[in-house]
Phi, psi and omega in degrees: 000325180298324180288330174291321175300316180301311180300313179291322184290320177301316178302316182297308182290326177290324178291322179290330177288314179302314175302305178297310180291322172296315180291326176296321177294314177301312174304318181290319184291326182291321181293313176298322176296320183296316184297337182285334182074355184274118181308316185288326178294313175303311183297314179294313182300319178294319175302315176294320187296308186302318181293321174295318179305312189284334180263296181287311183296324175293320174299312176296317177299313181300313181296324179297317181288316187292323179282325184299314178292314172300323178300313176308308190295316184290339178264004172090017182260150169257110190308315179282001174259356187256112184301324180286329176290319175299310177307308180307314181303307182303312176301314173305313176299319172301309176302317180296317179300313178297317181303316180297318177301319186282337176286323177299319180290319180297325181290323180288319177299316180302316186287316178299311182295324173300312178301313184293325180294323181293334178252006176075027181262159176280169181296136182281170178289333168306315178301311182293330175289319179292329178287322175299322177293320175297324175293324180291332174278332184289324179300312174298323179297308177309312182291320178294321182292316178298318176303314182298316177303314180297318176299313184297324184282307187285325178050065177291145183238148175281339184273000000 
């Protein structure tokens, strides 16, 4: 039994680490590329960011959900009867919703930056507006991911 708990918990923790670490890295590189003001740098960075979002982040989000319920079951918890698991699920849903929105913005940023780089034009006002939207979405994602990790570690209870 302990082997099953260790295996599932390891997958769950590694998925959380991959989600948080990958997203934090993506956000840092997108921010640094924007600050460079270089259209080509923004275009290449946005291309890589979107690719990582769609491969690594989708995998991490899925693994968290797929491993969380079996983990609760194997350690004898009923997920919807545990206050901290409900909080984690709500935070997870909020982070996922904001993340879907930010990926859509990143795709638009990638397309605008790529087009500008191909013709040697500077980044447009549309790009700058989208970057502000991206930044406004990034902060709640960061807070939500930190909150998720804290809830998973702390496991607050009502009793």
